[in-house]
C-alpha positions as CSV (number, residue, x, y, z in Angstrom):
1,M,0.4,0.1,0.6
2,G,0.9,3.5,-0.9
3,D,0.3,5.4,3.0
4,Q,2.8,2.3,4.7
5,P,4.8,4.5,6.5
6,A,8.3,3.5,7.0
7,Q,10.3,1.1,9.2
8,D,10.3,1.6,13.2
9,Q,8.3,5.6,12.4
10,I,7.6,7.2,15.7
11,V,4.7,9.6,15.1
12,R,3.4,11.8,18.6
13,T,0.8,13.3,18.5
14,G,0.2,15.1,22.3
15,D,0.3,12.4,24.8
16,L,0.4,10.0,22.0
17,I,2.9,8.0,21.1
18,V,3.1,5.8,17.9
19,R,5.2,3.5,16.6
20,L,4.6,2.2,12.8
21,G,6.2,-0.1,11.1
22,K,6.4,-3.3,12.4
23,E,3.3,-5.7,10.7
24,Y,1.5,-5.7,14.1
25,T,2.5,-3.6,17.2
26,V,0.2,-4.8,20.2
27,A,0.5,-1.8,22.1
28,T,1.1,1.2,22.2
29,T,1.8,4.8,24.8
30,V,-0.5,7.7,26.0
31,G,0.4,9.1,28.5
32,G,2.8,6.9,28.8
33,R,1.2,4.5,29.6
34,W,0.9,1.4,27.6
35,V,-2.0,0.2,25.9
36,H,-2.9,-3.1,24.8
37,L,-4.5,-2.6,21.1
38,T,-6.7,-5.5,18.6
39,R,-5.3,-5.9,15.2
40,K,-8.0,-3.9,13.9
41,E,-7.7,-1.1,16.5
42,Y,-3.5,-0.9,15.2
43,E,-4.8,-0.9,11.6
44,V,-6.8,2.3,12.2
45,L,-4.4,3.7,14.1
46,E,-1.9,3.6,11.5
47,L,-4.0,5.0,9.1
48,L,-4.6,8.1,11.0
49,C,-1.1,8.3,12.1
50,C,-0.2,8.2,8.1
51,N,-2.3,10.6,6.7
52,K,-2.7,12.7,10.0
53,G,-4.6,16.1,9.2
54,G,-6.5,14.5,6.2
55,T,-10.1,13.2,6.4
56,Q,-10.2,9.1,6.0
57,T,-14.0,7.7,3.7
58,R,-15.0,4.7,4.9
59,T,-13.9,3.6,1.6
60,K,-10.3,3.9,2.2
61,L,-11.0,3.0,5.9
62,F,-12.2,-0.4,4.9
63,E,-9.4,-1.2,2.2
64,H,-7.0,-0.2,4.6
65,L,-8.6,-3.0,7.1
66,Y,-9.6,-5.3,4.8
67,A,-7.1,-5.0,1.8
68,N,-5.8,-8.5,2.9
69,V,-8.6,-10.1,3.8
């Protein structure tokens, strides 16, 4: 996909820190506390972090979540 981040990219937004680029990361930090995510939750977060400031359509969200199904 064209929206894939560079390997091991760190995205920080306020208290949220997300490590992108791994095939699947099970946790992220918010305010210094670990938050465990499901695969789909992580994929939504990844899409939003890779397209910061943009509007995501329902179609784009479904394409991102179910591209490999």
